[in-house]
N, C-alpha and C positions, 0 to 999 in steps of 0.2 A: 341488603346493603350493610357492609360491616362498618365498624366505628371509624376506620381511616377514611373510607369513602364518604361517610356522612360529614366528617370534619372538612374534607376536601370540597365537598359540594357546598357546604355553608360558607367556607372561605371564598369560594368562587363567586357566590352570590353577593357577599359583602364587598369583595374587591370590585366586582362589576359596577355595583351601585356607587362606590366611592370614586372609582376612576371616571365614571360617567358624570358625576357631580363636578369633579375637578376639570374635566374636559369642557363641560358647559360653562364653567366659570373661568376657563383659561384666558380668554382675551382680557377679562377684567383683572386677572391676576398678572397680566403682562407675560403670559406664556408664549414662548417662541414656537415656531413650527418645528415639526419632527426632523431630527438629524440622526442619521444612522451612527456616525462616529460617536462612541461613548454612550450610546443609547442604553438606558436601563430598562428593566422589565416594565416599570410604570410608564416610562416614555413610550415604549412600543404599544402597550395596551391602551394608553390614553389616545394615541394617534389613531388606532384602529377604531375606538369608540367615537372619535370625532369624524370618522369617515375620511381621514387624511391618508391612510394607507391600509393595506390588507396584509394578512399573513403571507399570501403569495408574493406580494411585493417585497416584504421584509426578507423572505428567503432568497428571492432573486437578487436583492442588493448584496446580501452576504455572499452569494455565489459569485457575483461579479468581483468582489474583493478577493475571494479564493482564487479565481482565475488570474487576477492581477498580481497577487502577492505570495502565493503558496508554492512557487516553483523551487527548483534545486538552488541551494544557496552556497555551495562549495564547488571547487574544481575537483573533478574525479575522473582523471584521464583514463583509468583502467576500469571504469564503471562503478556502480553503486557499492561494490564490495571491496574495492581497492583503496589505495592511499588517497587522502583528501588534502586539499589546501584551502584554508578559509578565504573568502572573498570580501574585501572591504566594500561597504555600501552596496551589498548585493541586491537590495530591494526585494528579496525573497526570504522566506523563513522555513519552508518545508514542514509546517506544523501538522498538517492533516494528510493521512495516508489514503483514506477511502472516502468517497463522497456519495451520499445517499441519493443517487439519481439513476433512473433506468437508462439503458444504453442510448436511446434517442435523445433524451434530455442532456446526458453527459456529452454526447458528440456535438450537439448544437451549441453547448457552452465552450467547446474546444478543449475539454480536459482529456488527458491521455488515458489510454485503456487501462493502465496500471491503477488508476483511481476508481476503477469500476467497483460496483457493490459486490460483485462476485467474479472470480476467475474460473470457477468450476460450473457456473450456470450462466453462460454467455447470452442466452436468450433473455433471461431475467424478465419473464412476462407473467409471473404469478399475480393475479389480481388481489390475492389476499396479502400481498406484500407491497403496499403503496410506497412510492418514494417520497422524498421531502416535499416536492412541489405538489404531489397529489394529496398528501396530508394537509398541506396548507390550503389547498382548494376546498377540501372537505370542511375545514374550519371556517373559511369564508362563506360557504353555503349555509352553515349552521348560524353564523352571525347574521347573515342577510335575512334569514327566515325568522329568527327569534330575537335579535337585538342583544343577545347575551353571549358572553365569552364561554368557551367550552370548559374552562377550568382556570385554576389560579396561574397557570403558566401558558395560557393561550398566546400564540405568536412568539414565544420565546424559543430561540434557536440555540441548540447545544451541540457540542462535540463530546464524545465519550472516549476516554483512554482505551486504546486497543487491547488492553489487558482484560477488559470486560466484554462479555458476549453481547451481541445484538442480533436478533433473529434475521434481520434484513440486510446486514452487512457482514463482510468477511471479518473474522476474528482470528488472529494468529499471534497476538502479543508481540507484534513487530517482527516475528520470525518469518523467514522464507521457507515455510513448511508446506509440503504437498498433501493437504487434507483431501480426502475424496469429496467432501462437501465443505468448502471453506466458511460456510455459514453455520453457526450453531443452531440447534433445534428450537431454542426459545430464548426469550429475554430473561435476564436476571430480574428479581423482584423490584429493585429500585428503578430499573429502566422502564418496566411496565408501569410503575407508579408515575414516572415522569410523563410518559405518553398519555396516560389517563388524565393527567392534569393539564394537558394541552401542549406540552413541550414538543418541539419538532427536532428530531435527532437528525442533524445534517451531515455529520461526518464522524469518522474515527480519528482520534488524535495519535500522532506519532509519539514514540516513547523510547526510553532506554530499553533496549531489547529484553523481553521477558521481565520487565519491571526492575532492571538493574540500574546502577548509578552511572550511566554513560549517556552521551548525547547522540546516539545513532542506533539504528536497527537495520538488520539485514534486508528486510523488505522495504522499509520506509526511507532508509538513508539517514543522512546527518541532519540534525535540527539546528536552527540558528536563532540567535536572540534579536528581536526587532529593534532593540536600542543600540545594538552594535552587532552586525551580522557575522563578524569574525569570532564572536564569543558564544558560549553555551547559554541556552535558555533555562538551564536547570534540568535535573533529572530526578526520577525517571519520567515524571509527568510533564516533561518539557513541552510537548506539543499541546497539552491542555492549557498550560500557562501562556504560551506564546500565541495560541489561537485567540485567546481572550484579549491579550494585550494589544494585538494588532487589529482587533475588531473584525475578525473573521467569523465570530459567533458571539452570542450574548453571554453565555456562561459555558463552563465545561465541567466534566466530572473527572477527578483524578483519584489516584490511589497512593496511600502513604504507608510504608513500613518503617523506614528510618526518617527521612525528611522529604519524601517525594511529592508532597503537596506544598509544604512550606518552602522548599527550595525553589521551585518555579514561580511561586507567588512572589517571593522576594525579588528574584532576578528579572521578573517581567512587570513589576510594579502593579500587581493586582492583589485583590483580597482573596485569601484562601483559607478554608477551615479543614483541619483533620479532626473530626469529632471524636468523642469518647468511642472507643472501638465498638462497644456493644450497642451503639445507637443506630448504626446503619448496616444493613446486610452486606455480607461478602459473597452472596450467591452469584454464580455465573462469572467468577473471576479465575483466570488461569494462574495457578501457583499461589493462591491465597494462603496466608500464614497466620500464626497466632497473633502477631502484632499488626496485621493489616487493617487499615482504615479506609473507608470510602467517603469522599467529601467533595464539595463544590468549590470551584474557582470562578469568580466574577470580578467585575470592575468596581463594585461597591459592596459595602458590608450588608446593606439591606437586601441586595439581590442574592448574596450567599445565604442569608437567613430564609428568603422565600423559597429557594431550592431545597434547603434542608427541611423546611416544613413538609415537603412532599416526600422526600426519600427516607426520613427518619421513622423508626418504629419497628416493632417486633415482626420478624419473618420466621416462620417455622422451618425454612430451609437453612437458616443460620442460627444454630442453638445459642450462640453467644448473645444474640439480641433479646433473649428471654430476660436478661438482666436489666433491660430498659423498661420493662413493664412497671408502671407505677413511679417511674423516675423521670418522666418527661413533663414539661410545664403544662399547666391547664390552659394556657393561651398560646397562640402561634409564636414561633421564634421571631418572626418578623416584627411582632409588636415590641420587641426589645431593641430594635435597631434604629430608633429615632431619638436617641439620648443627646442632650446638649451639655449637661453638666455631670460631674462625677463626685459631687459632695457626698461625704460619708463612705466612699469606696476606698478600701485599703489595698494598695498594690505594692508587692515586694519586688526588689530589684535583684536579679540573679547575678551578682557580681562575679561569681565563678566563671561566667561566660564573657566578662568585660574587663578582665585584668590584662592590660596591654603588655605588662612585664612578662607574661607567660607565653605570648604569641610572637608575631613578627610584624614588620612594617606593613605587610599586606592587610592586617587586621585593623590598623589604627583609625583610619577615617570613618569606617562604618561604626566602630565603637563610639567615636566622638559624636557622630550624628545621632545615635540612639541616646547618648547622654543628654544631648540637647532636647530630644523629644520627651524624655522623662520630665524635664522642666515644663513642657507643655501639659503633661498630665497633672502636674501640680497646679498650674494655672486654671485647669478645668475643675479644681476642687478636690482632687484625689489626695488622700493621705499616702505619702510615699514612705515605705519602710525600707531603708537603705543601709546595709551593713558598712558602707563606705569603701573607699579605694582599698583594694587588696583583701576585702572581707569576703565572707561566704555566708549567703543567706541560709543555706541548708547544712552548713558544716557541723554545727553542734548536734544535729540529729543524725548525720552520717556517722559521727564519732561515737555517739551513744548506742545507736541501733544497728550499725553495720556488723559488729562482732556477733550479735545474736541472730539477726535475720539472714545474714549471708554465711554465718557459721563456718562450715568447712572451707568454702571458697575464701573467706577472710583469713582463716588460720594458715591456709596454704600460701598466702602472700608473705607471711612472716615466719619462716621456718626456725629462725633463731629463738623466737619467743614461744613457738609451738612446735617442738621437735617431733619428727616422724621418721620412720624408716623408709627404705626404697619403695615399699608397697603402699605407702601413705598411712600406715598404722601408727598412731601416736606412741611415742616412747616415754611420754610423761603425761601426767594428768593436766589437761588443758582447761578444765572447767573452773578451777579457782581463779585463774588469771582472767578468764572471760567475765566472771562475776565481778571481779575488781574493776574491770574496764567499764562495766555498766554503771557502777556507782561513782567512778572517777574517770570520765572520758578523756582526761588529760593523759592517761596512760596509753591511749591508742596511738600507735606510731603514725608519723606523717605518711601520707600516701593516698588512702581512699578519699575521693571527693565525688561530688555529683557528676563530674565530667567523665568519671571512669566506671559508671554503673551499667554499661552495656556497649554493644550487643553481646549476647552469649551464644555459645555453640549449641546446636540442637541436632542430634543425629537423626537423619531420616525425615525431618519435617517437610522439606521441600519436595523430596521424592514422593512422599506419601500424598501431599496435596496436589502435585502434578498428576499423579496416577488416579487420584479420586476424581479430578476434573475430567480427565480423558474417559474414564468409565462413564461418567454422567453424560458427556457429550456424545459418546457412542459412534465416533467416526470409524469407518471401515479400514482406513489406512494408517491413521495415527492413533494407536490404541493405548500407548503408555509412553513413559519418558524415553525408554530405549528406542522406540520407533521414531520419536521426535528427533533424537540425536542422529540416528543412522540415516534418516531420509531428508533432513533439512540441509539448506545451503547456508554457510556462515561467511561473514566478511573476512577477508584475508589480510586486511590492514590491522595487524596486531602490534600495538604499542602500549604495554601495560601502564607505563608512567603517564600516558595520555588518556587512560581509561578505555582504550580500544583493546580490550583483553580477549583472550582466546575463549570465546563463548562455548565452543564445543567441548573444550577441556574442562571447563567449569561444570557443564551439565553432566559430563561423564563422571566427574567426581561425586556429584550429587547422586547419580544413579548407582554408584557403588555401595551406598548405604544398605545395610541388611536388617536394620531394626529401627523402631521409632522410639526415641528417648528425648522428651522435651522437659525433663525435670529441671534443667538449668534455667530455661526460659520462665517456667512457672515460679521458681524460687526468686529469680532476679526481679520479676515483675512485682511479686508480693513485697519483697524487701524494699524496692525503690518506692512503691506506693506508700509503705508505712513511714519511711524516712521523710518523704516530702510532705505527706499529709500531716504528720506530727508537727513539723515546723510551721506549716501553714496554719494549723490550729493554734499553736502556742502564740504565734504572731498575729492571730485573728485576721488573716489575709483573705481577701476575696479573689485575688488572682496574683500572678507574678508576671514580670516582663523582662525581656532580654532581646538582643539583636537576633533576627531570624537566622542570619549567618554573618560571619565577620569578613570573609574574603569575597570581593565582588566577582562577577561572572568572569570565568577564565577563558582564554583564547582556545578555540577548538584545536585539538591535536598537540597543544603545548603540554609540557609536564604538569601533572596535577600537583596542587599544593599539598605538601606532606603533612601528616598528622603531627600536631605539636601540642603536648600537654592535654590530650583529649580532644583538641579541636581538629576536625578534618575539613575537607573541602565542602562538605554538605552542610545542611542546616543543623542547628542544635536540636536534634530530633529525639534524643534518648528519653526524655521525660514523657513525651507524647506517646512513644511506642510502648510505654509501660503503664498506660491507662488514663492519661490526662488529655482533655481536649485542648487543642492549640489553634490559634488563629493568627495569621500574618497579615499585616496591613502596610501599605506603602509609607515609608518614613522619610523619603527624600532621595537625593542623588549625590553620588560622589563628585568631587572635582578632579580627582586624580587617583590612579591605582598603581600598584606594583605588580608586575607580571613575572612569572617564573619561566626561565629559559634553561636549556640544557648546557651544561658546562662540565666536561669530564674531569676537570681539575678541581672542581668545587666539591665540598662534602656532600655525599649523596648524589653527585652528578648533576646537580641543578643549583641555580642561584636566582635571587630576585633582581630585577632591573626596574629602574624608575626613579622618581615618579613619572608616570605617563598621564597626560591630561585625558580624562575620561569621565563622561557623565553617565553613570550607571546606577540602576535602582538599588536602594537599601530598604530593608524591611524591618519592622518591629513586631515581635511576637507577644501575644497575651496568652497565658496558660492558666486554666482554671481547675476547679474541683471536678472529679468525675461527674458527668452529666450537668456540668455547670455552664453549658453553652449560653443560656440567657444572660448571665453576667458578662461573658465575653462579648456578646453582641452589644450590650450596654456600653462597655468600655470602648470597644472598637468603633462603634458608631459615633460616640462623642468625640473621640480622637480624630476620626476621619473628618467630621463636620468642622472641627476647629483648625485642621491643618491643610486639607485639600492637596496632599502631596502627589496624588495620582496625576500623571501627565502622559497623554498618548505618545507613542513613538513617532517623532517628527517625520521619519522617512516613509511612514505608512498612513498618510493622511487620506482625506476623502478623494474619491475618484472624480473625474469630470462628470457632471450631471448627477452626482450622488447627493441626495438631500442631506 
């Protein structure tokens, strides 16, 4: 038994005893009966230990909700690939593409054949591949005979973003791709760890196709937001976030490169963590990249921590995780998720992301809400380090260190100060001026800020990672990126301003790369880390905070909010993708929004309209030191306990007869 299994076994025993004690004491503590809506991991396991429910019953309850709420949520008169029109109050969200049921169980539930575990193995009768109900029955039998939970996630029902392999369910990253076997040969390491801990993998989550920042996929269709079905649930892990928000599962696993965990966490009013990249393995992910992170989304901070306890740690299949050895806490992450006060904790405010003068009306209310929530952190005892309106928390370090750590990329921004010929060869000595800037940062011209530190181009990275994935998968029909492009079906509704871009053209461009050159990514990551870490050290910060995103969920198919001064439609993900753990927690709801519409006479062909009354989720992000997840859980749990901003979407409430 390796060290991870030992720790998991010990945690399981401790949790079983603790939950058993709480269950026995429940009536004396005024404990209510089990309710599925908003159920936490502790709620589920306590009810199982009380004999009030079973794993099978929990799975069936979630399946009933999937049947009721997971249908098509847009009008698509030409089919799943054609033009779409949002439906107001659709009552459906299309969050899950594939459900982990054998054909007979799926048919009995009334789910369409497209939700089948496999479209290349229609019999699906391999006894070594139990479905979710069979796994739950095995857990129930174990509990009935031993009185113990099988592990720390016994009875916990998860969805997995379809960008990640699962050996028992089709995996195509949302693409309509004709694999000879649409099931991968095995589970990724983190999925195997989840199953060993007792998690029941119920479904694959819909996503922005192949992990991109859109709210539709060719196979799964358009995703919708449970708080307003005319709007996006965030991307690319939108199905992960919305399936948790609408209580179709207990938790989900998402993937983040830019803001793909933070984005759906904020827009679905759930808690989500994109951990330090080297903490959780990327094994079994289609198109994994240098900045890819694997992380959990749940409805509570504690549940996020409990899932991270299982999936974190070294995996020889992902060499980056070797950096986590010796850098994880000696006690479980979940032990840091019960904080009530933040006395002595120093939190910086990233004003660079909160300057309303730099953005538009669409940003204003979210910034105001997070401004209010910073005062809640003060009331909890935190020391807030705030550069003030218009200030920059990291600007002094960007000014001092950007010239040296970004060097050539920096000098190319200012050709008047650093002249060069057409080939880029300097025509004067740049070194003296760079030295002067180090000793006198006021000489650095206006321009570089933390908002503009990424992303960076990297020749061949995505083609290399796609082809490496296909080689490992070993499918007979889809052997490389070229096969994927030539044999897949793509949606025909192409409106770039709405995010419905030409996926085939983009993949063809990726496939045209002839070499692998990630020097820009490595330099940018190192430079960004040094600038941010230096300022955090000088200011003695434990963490920093900012809005997870400024512009509320956009209407599906409407023009996308243009990038303004480094702010785009997605979350503020640039720091996380350069090596810092980030966590988004619900911060409240808007009262109104400004939406973007097409107007050929307006600058850029679009304009804002509003305000429009709208109650949409807002998120606050906490960002910490590399491998600083314990501090983030302390801050996030204290904040969550004091504010209770998470509210389930009203249109997706309990079903009749649902406990």
